C-alpha positions as CSV (number, residue, x, y, z in Angstrom):
1,M,49.4,22.9,24.3
2,H,46.1,21.9,22.6
3,I,45.8,19.9,19.5
4,T,42.7,21.5,18.2
5,D,41.7,20.0,14.8
6,L,42.4,17.6,12.0
7,E,41.4,18.6,8.5
8,E,42.3,16.7,5.4
9,G,45.1,14.9,7.2
10,V,46.6,18.1,8.7
11,F,46.7,18.7,12.5
12,Y,46.3,22.1,14.0
13,S,47.3,23.2,17.5
14,N,47.5,26.2,19.9
15,L,50.0,27.1,22.6
16,V,48.0,28.3,25.6
17,F,49.9,30.4,28.1
18,D,49.3,30.8,31.8
19,D,47.7,34.3,31.3
20,G,45.2,32.8,28.8
21,T,47.0,34.0,25.7
22,T,46.5,31.5,22.8
23,V,48.9,31.4,19.9
24,S,48.4,29.2,16.8
25,A,51.5,26.9,16.2
26,R,52.5,24.0,14.0
27,P,51.8,20.8,16.0
28,S,55.4,19.6,15.6
29,D,56.7,22.9,17.1
30,A,54.1,22.9,19.8
31,I,54.8,19.3,20.8
32,A,58.5,20.0,20.9
33,L,58.0,22.9,23.2
34,A,55.6,21.0,25.4
35,L,58.1,18.1,25.8
36,R,61.0,20.5,26.6
37,T,58.9,22.4,29.2
38,G,57.0,19.5,30.7
39,T,53.7,21.0,29.6
40,T,50.6,18.8,29.2
41,I,49.4,18.1,25.7
42,F,45.6,18.1,25.3
43,A,43.3,16.9,22.6
44,T,39.6,16.2,22.6
45,E,38.3,12.7,22.7
46,E,36.5,13.3,19.4
47,L,39.8,14.3,17.8
48,L,41.6,11.2,19.2
49,D,38.8,9.0,17.9
50,T,39.1,10.6,14.4
51,A,42.9,10.3,14.3
52,A,43.2,7.0,16.0
53,I,45.0,4.1,14.5
54,L,43.5,0.8,15.5
55,I,45.9,-1.7,16.9
56,P,45.0,-5.4,16.3
57,D,43.7,-7.3,19.3
58,E,46.5,-8.9,21.3
59,E,44.6,-12.2,21.5
60,E,45.1,-12.5,17.7
61,D,48.8,-12.0,18.1
62,E,48.9,-14.6,20.9
63,D,47.1,-17.1,18.7
64,E,49.7,-16.5,15.9
65,V,52.5,-17.0,18.4
66,E,50.9,-20.2,19.7
67,K,50.5,-21.6,16.2
68,F,54.2,-20.8,15.4
69,R,55.3,-22.5,18.6
70,E,53.3,-25.6,17.7
71,F,55.0,-25.5,14.2
72,L,58.4,-25.3,15.8
73,D,57.6,-28.3,18.1
74,Q,56.8,-30.4,15.0
75,I,59.9,-29.8,12.9
76,S,63.5,-31.0,13.2
77,P,66.8,-29.9,11.8
78,E,66.6,-32.7,9.2
79,D,63.6,-30.9,7.7
80,F,66.0,-28.3,6.4
81,Q,68.6,-30.5,4.8
82,A,69.0,-30.0,1.0
83,E,67.8,-32.8,-1.2
84,G,69.8,-34.1,-4.2
85,P,73.5,-33.9,-5.0
86,Q,75.6,-31.8,-2.8
87,S,78.9,-30.3,-3.9
């Protein structure tokens, strides 16, 4: 199964059989068949670069977690008590 192209947000794919026969297929159908049959899914590096979604750097996430931990170390349950008259 080859994911062959991406045009205007639409992916295109082909099923490639052992005898070399190539059949155009909707990517959702081709991926479903590939998963059910254990077939490899191919795409060019260029296509993957075009379609890639960048994931934020993990170091930034670790910095956020560290800042939150420091915040938690500095607070106490009393910080969350309501002020003023209570009913």
